[in-house]
N, C-alpha and C positions, 0 to 999 in steps of 0.2 A: 504495500500500499503506498503511494506517496504520500507524503506528511504532509501535502496541503491538504488532503485531501480525508484526513482524518480526524472525527471527531469525536473528544471524548464527553461522555453527558455524565450522570449521576439519576439513575432511578431508582425509589427506594435504598441509598447508599450506596447500592453499590454502582462501579464505574463499570461502562459499555464505554467499548474503541468500533465508531463504527465510519465509514468512507462515507461521503456525500459533498455534492459539487460546493466550492466555496461562494457561492451564490447563495447557495439553501443553508448556509448556516445558521444563520437568526434564527430562521425558520424553525430549526431541529429543535436548536434550545430552547424556543419557546414554548415550540410543542413539547420537550420534556418536564417544562415547570409546570406546563399545563396540566398534563399525567401527574406528574409529584404532587401537584394539590389536589387533585383529584383521588387519591389513594389517601392522602393526608385526610381527605373528609372522611373518608369510610372508615380509618383509621381511630379518627378521636370520636366517630359514632358509639364505636366499640363492639358490638356485633358483631364482626368478625374478626376473628384474630390471625389465623393462618394465610402464610404472604402469597401462595398464591393466588390466595380466593382473593384476597384483596385486591391484587393485579388483574383477574380475572373481572372480579366486579367493577372496576373503575374502565378495564378498556370497553366494559357491556355498555356502561353508561352515555361514556364517552361517543361510541357508536351510537347508538338511541341518540344522542341528543343531534350527529350528523345525519342522522337516517330524517328527522323530525324538520331540524334544518333546509332539508333537501325539498323535502316535500312541501313546504311550505314556498318555497323560493317554485317550486316548477311553474310552469305554463302549457295552461290546458292549449296544445294546440289547434284543436277544432274550433274551443273559441276564439284564437285570434285568427284563422280561417274566414268563418265567419262571419264579423267583424271586415275581415277585407274585402270579402264580396258583399255586405251591405255597404261599407263604401265605394267602392264601384258602383252599387246600382244610382245612389246619389249622385255622382260624378257624372254619371253616363245620361242621369236625366237632365239634372243642371245643364251641362253641353247640349242635348237636345232640344231644350227651351229655350237657350240663347242662340242654337241653328237655326229656327223660325223663324 
């Protein structure tokens, strides 16, 4: 591994060396800190004590948030197509009236 592309991150007090492009370093560090914050939240609740289960719970929580975000930001392509057709009809109507 080229040292310029190796990033050392800390997850639950353990260091991991990962390869990443230089322009992604800050994003990876931010992602690691976000993961650690979720892990701390779960640990502080005290319901789960096993490290592996804590990490799985954090990963599931983050994945759930991501999927919810994607669903709420998704586009209804059929609705967009209907709107385009409606706009075209209105434009055609106006153009036909002006042509008369």
